[in-house]
C-alpha positions, 0 to 999 in steps of 0.5 A: 824510955824507948826514945831516950835509947833512940837518941843515945843510939843516934848520938853514938852512931855520930860519934863513930862516925866522926870517929872513923873520918878522923881515924881514917885521915890519921890512918893515912897519915900513919901510912905515909909516916910509916912509908917513909919510916917516920916515928909517929904513931896514931896516939900522937896524932890524937894528942896534937889534935887535943893540943889544937896543932895540925898533924897533917902539918907536923906530919907532912913537914916531919916526912919531907925533913926526914926524906931530906935527911934531917931528924928534927924532934916532934915536939919542936915541930909542934912547939914552933906551930903553937908559937905562931911560926910558919912551920912549912917555911922554916922546914924548907929553909932547914932542908935548903941549909942542910943541902948547902952544908950551912950548919943550921939546925931548926932551933935557929931557924924557928927563932930567926922566923919568930923574929919576923925575918923571912927565913927562905929568903935568908937561906936563899940569899946565903946560898945565892947572893943578891944584888941590891941597886943603890938607890933602889929601883923604885926611886926613880931618881938620877942617882946617889949625887955628890960634889967634888972639889972642884964643884962639878956635881956627878950622879951614881949608881952602884949595884951592892952584891950581898950575902946573908949572915945567918947568925946576925939575921936576929938583931941585925939591920936590913937592906935599907941600912946597907942602901943608905951607908952605900949612899953616904959612902958614895957621896964621900968618896966624890967629895974626897976627889980632887976633880970629877974627872978623876971619878970619870976616869977610875969608878973604882975608887968609889968601890974602893972607899966603900969596901975599906969603910966596912958598911956591913957592919952590924947588919945582917949581911955580907958585902962581897962587892960594890960596882959602879953601873953609871956615872952621870955629870949633872952641872957645875955647882960652883960656877952656879955659886960663883954666878949667884954670888956675882950677881948678888955682889952686883945688886949690892954695888947697884944699890951703894951707887943708887945711894951715892947717887941720891947723895949727889942729887941732893948735893946739887940741889942744896948748892943749887939753893945756896946759889940762889940764896947768894943771888938774893943777897947780891940783889940785895946788895945791888939794890942798895947802890942808888941809895948809896948814890943819892946819899952821895948827891945829897952830900955833895961827896960825889967827885969830892977829893977831901975826906967825906964828912959823916952822913949823921952829921951832915944830915944834922945840920944841913948846908947853906944855899948860898954860902956852900957847906958848913965846916965841922 
């Protein structure tokens, strides 16, 4: 029995020690809250602990907001912590928005934070506009390229000054959309120019074209200005394409000429074959001349003025050697 009482006494001492430590911590927070005239009681701090909410975070943020002149209900702070939000970031953003007189309350900024947006950066960008390079500096490209109507390719770098629209941070497109739309507008503006010299002489033609298109529609930003930082002339695309087309036409003409040459060679070979054939016929005809002469000698027709007798009949009836040829 004595041992059980000893164990219970030890347990009670541990509980009292832990309660003393907790009360000491809560007492310090309570003193800070009272010094700043923040209405937070010790019972509320204990209730926060039971709800698994850090009283230190809630009370510290409430003190910061109270010193900045912003009144926020403690229940809203606890609800944002329980929702997994960044309480300190929302408190800092609310203080900055209050100082800049942006007309934002805690619940709207908490909703923006829970949507995954950087609420502090959004408020700061609303107060101090941000410059977005197009293309981004980490892209390491020559710029956004476009081809004018005279066939010259240009590379353009731009700087877009934007300001956050807090009412569009939830559901609005981000910086990537702004960069993509500006790039599309630059290519379109270059393509509309009659000559690349127009762009080089008046780069503000691109800026005016971009601002007139309303590229910030549906985004979380408001475009204040588009400044052309650099314009480079890369190459003459039309000349390169014309040269490539000329080379292709040349190869086609060469192929056709080669086809015609092959046809001519074939025709020449055919004419040679025909010539050899005609030569053979001439030789065959010449070979018949001696036969004809020998037949004439046999028929005694060589040098005779009368009409020659048929060869077959003369061969059938040979002449008498003394009386001469027999009349038909």
